[in-house]
N, C-alpha and C positions, 0 to 999 in steps of 0.2 A: 242787361246785367250779366255778368258772368256765371254767377251762381245764383240760384233762387232756393229755398227750402221750403215744402211744403207740407204742412199738418200739423198738429195743436201744440202750441206753447203752453206748458205746463207749469203747474206748482209744485215740488217737490217737496215732502215732508220727511226728511233722513234722521231718524233718533231723536227728533224735538226740533232739526234745523229745517226752517223753512227758506227755500232757494228757488231762482227760474231753474226750469229742466227743458224737456223734451229733445226728440233729434234735430228739431229745428233748431232749438240755441245753439246745443254745442256745433253742429255744421256750419251755420252762418258765424259765430266769434271764430271758427278756425278758418273760415274763408278769408272774411274781413283781415284777420288777422296776418295774413299772405299778400294783401294789398288787393286784394281782388274788387270788384263791386260784387255786395251780397246781399240779398232782400229777403224776406220771411214773408210767406203768405198762410195765414193762419185766421183760425174762429178762435175767439178770450172771451172772458167773462167780463161785465163791468167790475169784478172783484180783482181786476188786476192793475197796481202800481205800478207808476212811474220808477218807483225806487227799484222793484222788481226788474224790471225791463232793463235798469243801466248798464248792466255788463253789456247788452247788446249797442243801447247807443253809445257810449263809450268808445267802442268800435268802431262805428259805423254804419252799422245794419240798417239798411231801408228796411223803417217798419211799416212804410204807409199801405201793405196788403195786409194789415192784422185790422180784424174787423169784431169789435167788441158785439156778439152776435148772440148772447147768452148770461145768465144772470152770474154763472158760476163758472171759473177757468177750470180745464179738466185740470182734476189731484190726485196725483199718488202717494202712498206711503211705503218707503224705502227703506230697507234693513241692511246699514251697512256692516259686513261683516269681511272677509276675506275676499269673498267675491260679491260684490252689491245684489239685492235681491228684493225684485217689488212683492210687496206682500197684501196690497190692495189698490182698489180706484175708489176714490172720494166722490167726485165730479166727473162730468163728463161734458166738455160744450157739444155744441151741434156740428154735423159733420162737414165737411169740407166741399164746395159745390163748386162743377167745370165754370161756373160763372165768375168766382174768384179770381183764374186765373187769364181772364179777359185783358188782353194787352199785355201779357207777360211774353218776354223773347228772352233767351238765356242759351248760354253755352252749357250749362249742366243746370238740369232740374231733378232737385234731390226730394224725392218720394219718401217723407218718413215719417208715418202715422203711427200712433202709441196707443189707439185704442179704435181703430177698425174706423177711423173717420174719412180714409180716401176711399173710392170705389173704382171700379174698373173705368168708367166715363172721365174720371178727374186723371187717370192713367192716359186716356186717351187724350185728354186736353193737353197735359203735359208734354207727350209724343208731337203733338203739333206745336209746341210751343219752343223746344230744347232740342239743342243739337245732340247730347247725350241725357238717358233718363235715367236714375238711379230709383231703387226700391227696397226700403227696408221692408222686409217682412215678417219682422218681430209685433208691429202692429197692426199687422192683415189677420195672422191665425191667434193673436190673442182674445177669449171671451172671458166674460165678466158676470155673469148670470148666476154662475154657481161657485164663486171664487176664482180666483185667477187660474185658467187652464188655456191648454195651447192647444187648437183645434188645428191639423194640418191641410184639412179638405179646402179650408177657405183660402188656401194660397192659390187653387186651381181658379178661382174667376179671372187672374190676372196672367195666367198658362199663356203662350202662344204673342206675348207683347213682347216688341223689341226694348228690353229692361236690361239694366245690370243690376243683379239684385244681391243682397246680405241677410245673411242670417246667423246665428252663432249656432254651435254644435246641438246644443236641446231643441233648439226650432226646428233647424235641418231634420232632424233625429225625426221629429212630428211632423214634416211635411212627406219625407223620403222612408221611413222605416230605417234609413241606415244609421250602423254605430260607426262606420270607417269613413273621415272625413273626405276621401279623395272619391269613394263611392259616392257619398252624399253630395259632394258638389256635381259631380258627371249628373247624379240624376236630376238636380237645379238646371245645369245648363241645358238638359233635354228639354226645360219647362220653359227656360228664357234664353235670351244671346249668350247670357253670362253670369255666372255666379262666383260668390264668395262665401266662406263660411270660417267666420275667424273662432278662434283656440283660445285665448283668456293669454296669459303669457305666453305660449307657445306660438302664437304668431296666427297665421292663415293659412288655409286652402284656396286658390285662383282656379275655377275653369274657363279657359274661352277657347274660342275656334283655334288658336296657336297650340293649345294643349293645357297640361296643369303644370302649377308651381306651388309649392310649397315655402313659405316663408315664416322662417325663424325667428321670434322676435328678442328684441335686444335686452339684457338685464339692467334694468331702471328702479329707482325705489321708489314706488307707488303711493301716493295719498290716497285716491281716490278713482276707482274704475269706472264709476257712472259715465256714459255718453264716452265711452272710447269706442264702442261700436259705432256710433254716429259719427266720430272724426274719423274713423276708418273709410268709411262708407264714402263720404267726402271728397276724403284726401284720395281715393282710388278713382273716384270719377274726373275728379279738377286733373289727375293726371293721366289718363286716358285721352281726356278731352284736348291736354296740352300737347298729346304725341308720344308721351314716355312710352319706352317698349314694355313690354308684360314684367318682364323682369325689375326695371328701374322702378316701374307703380306699384308692384308690390312690395319692393323696399321702402318708398316715399309713405304708402299708407300704412303698414308695421309700426315704421318708424315711428310717424306722425300720432296714430293711437297709443303708442306707448307714451312718448311725452307728453300727451294728454292726462295723464295719469299723474303726472306730477302736481295738478293744479287741480283745486275742487270747485267744480262748477263751471258753466260754459263762460271758456276764455282761452282768448287767440294763444295760439303758440307761436314764436319765431322761425320763419323758414332756417334760421341757419344753427336753432337746436333740431330740427327736422334731418336738417343734411348731415349734421353731425353724428346722428345715430345711423344714418342709413348703411355706412361701411360695417356694421354689428347686425347688421340682417343677413343672416344666411339665407340666400334663395338657390332652390334646387329644383330641375323638371324632375316631373315624375310620369 
């Protein structure tokens, strides 16, 4: 496969609307929309219907790695405001097992946990199976025992692994204690191989062995920002895997995230649309 997403497919409740969610859904729909072979490795409940999975089926995402392993699919309650916000976890399915990745080989493996379902052992299995491995730290540092909280210390479980990591500024602050995006990205890249910190409409900072770049996002009419960070991470990994320069990878991933907000729910984004936005992404070395 070109791209494999690992983590929980979710059911999201958004102000009364129920739809498919999870980083694996957004990332795989984006990858498939680019014409890549895309697969999801997940554990879901027996309650997850084919109708909810239809957005992934229609774009050709391989769902053979999705196991019905529990009674209830992981379900979030999300409040749609100017910036979407997870307000609660209703159910959580079983964690991913390293055995779920047996036989998986991919150019890009995107570890996209949402509720601590991916362990260090799963990350090791991914590193042995993929050319480039991404990790969204959001689902690593979330805790739900006493409401939704961020415990940055939980990221230490993955420290030292050869990963490209992503977090938004709030999550990065919880991990590093830094408010400045560049300082936060630098701290993260000292823990991992490469890091990216997304800043919503302002774009992203990427820290790599080559240095730091700031990519300022283009102006778009946004309908829904849920999943934009997942699309950013998938796009960044795909661009790096394809050999893009760091500047072009930054332009591609920020443009892809911006374009994704023009849609509601997991959906493909035409390559032409992403490429049309790339010249509007201002990239500078820091």
